[in-house]
Backbone bond lengths (Angstrom), bond angles and torsions (degrees), N, CA, C in turn:
res aa  C-N    CA-C-N  psi(-1)  N-CA   C-N-CA  omega(-1)  CA-C   N-CA-C  phi
1 M - - - 1.452 - - 1.525 108.68 -
2 S 1.306 117.16 128.77 1.461 120.66 -177.23 1.522 111.07 -86.47
3 E 1.336 114.22 154.81 1.466 120.91 177.56 1.528 109.19 -72.02
4 P 1.340 117.49 145.46 1.462 118.83 176.67 1.531 110.68 -67.44
5 A 1.318 115.54 151.94 1.459 120.49 177.88 1.516 109.73 -67.96
6 G 1.308 116.79 154.25 1.457 121.38 178.59 1.512 110.90 126.59
7 A 1.304 114.83 175.44 1.462 120.73 -177.67 1.516 111.19 -72.51
8 V 1.309 115.80 147.00 1.458 122.73 174.70 1.527 109.69 -97.21
9 Q 1.332 117.01 -28.60 1.454 121.53 -177.01 1.527 108.48 -151.50
10 L 1.320 116.04 142.04 1.459 121.02 170.16 1.515 106.81 -101.08
11 R 1.316 116.86 124.40 1.457 121.31 178.36 1.524 107.79 -124.04
12 L 1.307 116.46 112.72 1.453 122.40 177.48 1.523 107.20 -86.07
13 V 1.323 117.33 120.67 1.465 122.54 -176.81 1.524 108.19 -103.31
14 V 1.326 116.31 120.99 1.463 122.31 -176.18 1.521 109.33 -123.38
15 H 1.331 116.62 128.15 1.453 120.97 175.19 1.524 108.55 -82.13
16 A 1.316 117.30 128.16 1.467 122.46 178.78 1.522 108.58 -124.35
17 E 1.320 116.94 117.58 1.463 120.68 176.57 1.522 110.70 -57.38
18 D 1.329 117.04 -42.28 1.463 121.97 177.69 1.527 107.65 -108.49
19 L 1.332 114.97 83.80 1.461 120.71 -175.65 1.519 111.84 -62.41
20 D 1.319 117.89 -40.76 1.460 119.88 -179.58 1.525 111.52 -60.29
21 A 1.332 117.55 -41.54 1.464 120.69 179.01 1.520 110.69 -67.50
22 A 1.322 117.86 -40.22 1.463 120.76 178.99 1.525 110.77 -65.67
23 V 1.331 117.20 -42.52 1.464 120.54 177.37 1.525 110.13 -62.34
24 A 1.326 117.28 -45.40 1.467 119.98 178.98 1.523 111.22 -59.54
25 F 1.316 117.38 -39.29 1.460 120.88 -179.98 1.529 111.05 -65.65
26 F 1.322 117.04 -56.78 1.463 120.16 -174.21 1.527 112.75 -74.11
27 R 1.317 118.29 -38.76 1.465 121.04 -179.43 1.521 111.07 -78.59
28 D 1.328 116.37 -52.25 1.463 119.50 -171.80 1.528 112.95 -83.31
29 A 1.324 117.83 -45.27 1.465 120.15 -177.05 1.520 112.23 -79.56
30 L 1.334 117.28 -40.35 1.466 119.38 -177.90 1.523 113.73 -99.87
31 G 1.316 117.76 -7.13 1.464 121.12 172.87 1.516 116.30 78.01
32 L 1.335 118.58 23.89 1.463 119.72 176.52 1.530 108.51 -81.44
33 P 1.330 118.04 118.59 1.465 120.19 -174.92 1.528 112.58 -72.10
34 A 1.315 115.48 143.41 1.465 121.11 177.04 1.526 109.04 -73.26
35 E 1.334 115.93 127.98 1.460 121.62 176.34 1.523 110.79 -102.77
36 L 1.329 116.56 -26.33 1.457 121.66 -179.22 1.520 107.98 -155.19
37 D 1.328 116.54 135.46 1.465 122.02 174.35 1.520 105.09 -137.66
38 L 1.316 116.83 104.92 1.450 121.71 -171.27 1.520 110.22 -125.23
39 T 1.320 115.78 127.29 1.460 122.08 176.11 1.513 108.36 -114.37
40 S 1.331 115.96 133.17 1.466 121.84 179.31 1.521 108.61 -123.10
41 P 1.331 116.74 132.77 1.468 119.15 178.64 1.525 110.63 -64.66
42 T 1.315 114.94 145.98 1.463 120.89 176.09 1.518 108.63 -115.49
43 D 1.316 117.03 158.88 1.460 121.76 177.78 1.520 109.29 -73.77
44 G 1.288 116.66 137.91 1.453 121.16 174.18 1.516 113.14 84.82
45 P 1.330 113.89 -175.21 1.467 119.36 -177.79 1.531 111.18 -75.20
46 G 1.306 114.85 165.82 1.463 120.20 179.57 1.512 111.38 108.42
47 E 1.300 114.38 -179.07 1.456 117.92 -175.94 1.520 111.65 -78.24
48 D 1.318 115.89 155.69 1.456 121.83 177.26 1.524 109.79 -75.04
49 A 1.318 116.06 162.05 1.460 122.33 176.74 1.530 107.99 -75.33
50 R 1.342 116.78 138.48 1.462 119.62 -178.14 1.520 109.68 -144.10
51 V 1.318 115.42 140.03 1.458 122.57 174.08 1.525 107.92 -131.12
52 V 1.310 116.21 137.69 1.457 122.37 174.92 1.524 106.55 -126.55
53 V 1.327 116.44 123.09 1.461 122.18 178.05 1.524 107.17 -105.45
54 L 1.327 115.88 123.02 1.467 121.84 -179.80 1.518 109.86 -109.04
55 G 1.319 116.23 137.12 1.464 120.72 177.25 1.513 110.00 -75.41
56 A 1.314 115.86 135.04 1.464 120.50 -179.37 1.524 110.93 -130.33
57 G 1.320 117.17 31.82 1.462 119.18 179.99 1.513 111.33 70.84
58 R 1.297 115.47 -152.21 1.462 122.45 -179.77 1.523 109.92 -72.80
59 A 1.305 117.97 136.33 1.462 121.53 179.34 1.523 110.09 -104.80
60 T 1.313 115.88 141.79 1.451 122.45 171.86 1.515 108.02 -134.17
61 L 1.303 116.84 161.79 1.450 122.49 174.63 1.519 106.68 -114.28
62 E 1.308 116.77 112.49 1.464 122.24 -177.69 1.529 108.15 -101.39
63 L 1.301 116.22 115.38 1.457 122.17 179.23 1.524 108.32 -106.66
64 V 1.328 117.04 129.36 1.466 121.15 -178.76 1.526 109.73 -128.88
65 N 1.339 115.31 149.73 1.460 118.31 173.46 1.526 109.05 -88.35
66 T 1.309 117.15 175.09 1.462 121.72 -175.44 1.524 112.91 -59.95
67 P 1.350 120.44 -44.14 1.468 119.35 177.52 1.536 113.03 -62.11
68 Q 1.332 117.78 -37.39 1.472 120.08 178.53 1.524 110.51 -67.86
69 R 1.335 116.76 -40.92 1.466 119.98 176.97 1.523 110.18 -59.74
70 A 1.325 116.89 -43.27 1.470 121.33 178.66 1.523 110.75 -64.57
71 L 1.337 117.73 -39.42 1.465 121.13 178.29 1.527 110.88 -63.79
72 I 1.313 117.13 -45.83 1.469 121.17 179.37 1.527 109.76 -60.99
73 D 1.330 117.17 -47.01 1.467 120.29 178.53 1.522 111.22 -59.47
74 S 1.318 116.52 -42.61 1.461 120.43 -179.91 1.523 111.14 -61.25
75 L 1.327 117.03 -43.05 1.465 121.30 -178.62 1.525 112.82 -73.54
76 E 1.327 117.77 -41.92 1.458 121.23 -175.69 1.515 113.05 -82.34
77 V 1.338 117.24 -36.88 1.460 120.69 -168.88 1.525 112.61 -120.58
78 G 1.329 116.53 -28.00 1.454 119.85 -177.86 1.514 113.31 90.53
79 R 1.327 117.36 3.87 1.463 122.24 179.48 1.526 108.16 -163.63
80 D 1.324 116.57 168.60 1.453 121.59 176.10 1.527 108.73 -66.94
81 A 1.328 117.60 122.37 1.457 120.29 -176.55 1.532 113.09 -141.67
82 S 1.320 118.50 -13.74 1.461 121.31 -173.15 1.518 113.20 -73.35
83 R 1.315 112.68 154.10 1.451 121.35 168.82 1.523 106.75 -103.56
84 E 1.318 116.01 -173.76 1.468 119.00 178.98 1.523 111.39 -66.97
85 I 1.332 116.87 -30.41 1.458 121.08 179.03 1.516 108.50 -127.15
86 R 1.334 114.94 131.12 1.460 122.56 175.68 1.514 106.08 -134.76
87 V 1.324 117.77 133.38 1.456 121.96 -179.88 1.524 108.30 -96.15
88 A 1.315 116.19 124.42 1.465 121.49 178.30 1.524 108.26 -109.60
89 L 1.319 115.64 125.36 1.466 121.57 179.52 1.518 108.82 -118.38
90 E 1.335 116.98 124.32 1.458 120.08 174.73 1.522 108.15 -78.97
91 V 1.312 115.60 130.02 1.467 122.47 -179.13 1.523 108.94 -126.12
92 N 1.319 116.84 164.03 1.461 120.79 179.03 1.521 113.05 -76.63
93 D 1.332 117.16 -29.40 1.467 121.86 -177.93 1.529 107.82 -142.91
94 A 1.329 116.27 101.82 1.467 120.72 -175.26 1.520 112.48 -63.24
95 A 1.328 117.47 -38.79 1.468 120.21 -179.27 1.524 110.54 -65.92
96 D 1.320 117.18 -45.38 1.461 121.00 -179.59 1.531 110.99 -66.74
97 A 1.325 117.21 -45.90 1.466 120.55 -179.60 1.522 110.69 -63.35
98 S 1.329 116.73 -39.69 1.454 120.69 178.38 1.528 110.67 -64.23
99 A 1.317 117.10 -43.31 1.467 121.08 179.06 1.533 110.70 -63.03
100 R 1.337 117.38 -42.13 1.463 120.74 178.04 1.520 110.72 -64.44
101 A 1.338 116.91 -39.99 1.450 120.92 179.80 1.529 111.18 -64.83
102 V 1.323 117.01 -43.56 1.465 120.80 178.59 1.525 110.29 -64.60
103 A 1.320 116.98 -41.33 1.464 120.50 178.05 1.531 111.28 -62.48
104 A 1.337 116.24 -27.52 1.464 121.05 179.84 1.518 112.73 -90.63
105 G 1.344 117.72 4.38 1.452 119.91 173.92 1.510 116.73 117.12
106 A 1.328 119.03 -5.92 1.467 120.10 177.10 1.525 109.27 -68.98
107 V 1.305 115.93 156.44 1.456 121.84 175.91 1.520 107.70 -107.48
108 E 1.326 115.93 126.12 1.460 119.89 179.93 1.524 109.99 -74.21
109 V 1.323 116.19 124.31 1.458 122.35 174.15 1.527 108.70 -91.96
110 A 1.336 115.52 -40.38 1.465 121.40 176.81 1.527 108.27 -153.76
111 P 1.336 117.71 140.31 1.463 121.08 179.62 1.527 110.37 -72.28
112 P 1.329 117.61 170.55 1.463 120.01 176.98 1.530 110.11 -53.54
113 T 1.333 114.87 125.19 1.458 122.68 -173.56 1.521 109.01 -131.08
114 P 1.337 118.00 131.77 1.474 119.97 177.41 1.535 111.10 -65.95
115 T 1.324 116.05 141.85 1.465 121.47 177.21 1.529 109.55 -115.46
116 P 1.319 117.80 162.55 1.461 120.59 176.58 1.529 113.07 -67.20
117 W 1.324 117.01 -11.57 1.463 121.59 -179.20 1.526 112.19 -90.90
118 G 1.335 117.44 9.21 1.456 120.70 176.80 1.509 114.35 80.03
119 S 1.327 117.09 22.49 1.457 119.10 177.75 1.518 109.89 -122.09
120 L 1.314 114.36 162.02 1.459 123.22 176.89 1.522 105.12 -112.08
121 N 1.350 117.76 114.51 1.456 122.15 -171.68 1.515 111.87 -117.42
122 A 1.340 116.21 131.06 1.465 122.89 174.09 1.521 107.79 -112.90
123 R 1.335 118.09 139.57 1.466 122.00 179.43 1.517 108.58 -111.76
124 L 1.333 116.34 132.42 1.462 123.02 -176.60 1.517 111.08 -136.81
125 E 1.319 115.58 155.27 1.463 122.28 166.43 1.519 105.60 -100.66
126 G 1.320 117.02 116.75 1.457 121.48 -177.66 1.512 111.72 -104.32
127 P 1.331 116.65 -172.48 1.466 120.16 179.62 1.521 111.56 -71.23
128 A 1.301 115.22 166.81 1.464 123.98 176.59 1.525 111.73 61.45
129 G 1.345 117.20 25.78 1.453 121.11 176.93 1.513 114.78 71.86
130 L 1.333 117.40 18.12 1.456 120.27 -178.94 1.519 111.55 -93.01
131 Q 1.322 115.49 130.77 1.452 120.16 170.10 1.523 106.74 -91.35
132 L 1.326 115.82 136.01 1.462 121.15 -174.00 1.518 111.44 -121.90
133 T 1.320 115.71 144.50 1.450 122.31 163.57 1.516 105.95 -115.27
134 L 1.316 116.71 122.11 1.456 121.65 172.39 1.520 105.47 -100.78
135 F 1.326 117.30 118.03 1.465 118.91 -176.02 1.518 111.61 -125.23
136 Q 1.323 113.28 145.51 1.462 123.34 178.62 1.518 106.80 -121.13
137 Q 1.331 117.58 123.22 1.456 120.51 176.78 1.519 108.16 -79.62
138 V 1.343 116.56 111.47 1.462 120.62 -176.05 1.520 113.07 -101.95
139 E 1.327 116.66 -18.44 1.458 121.77 175.17 1.526 107.59 -120.95
140 P 1.317 117.06 148.02 1.486 118.48 179.47 1.516 111.54 -57.37
141 E 1.335 114.61 144.74 1.471 119.55 179.60 1.501 109.81 -77.98
């Protein structure tokens, strides 16, 4: 029996000028476990090439139109705040995860806020230019 067509894994690739700080934030502050940490020598002086892959549970690709993006921003932040890409991570405790993220250097855009979809969502500016939503599902989907 053949495998169905389609993706097996979604991997979001983010360039981070300060890779060590980004790894410390996502791995240590938010608890995403390292699945791969690979360093490859490069020609000439300077630092070697390095990639760190962190596990983030199940991946989905959420596509929204402009009115939906505006609605989400209105509910989570109270104003237009999104960029073209925002990373949303489901966590067990949005308030605790948000506090840990801020302590690790994230900037709070909006505190954990209840949504009509039964989740508690916090908006943050994280490392490597990523805007984050940390969400906790508090009501059954």
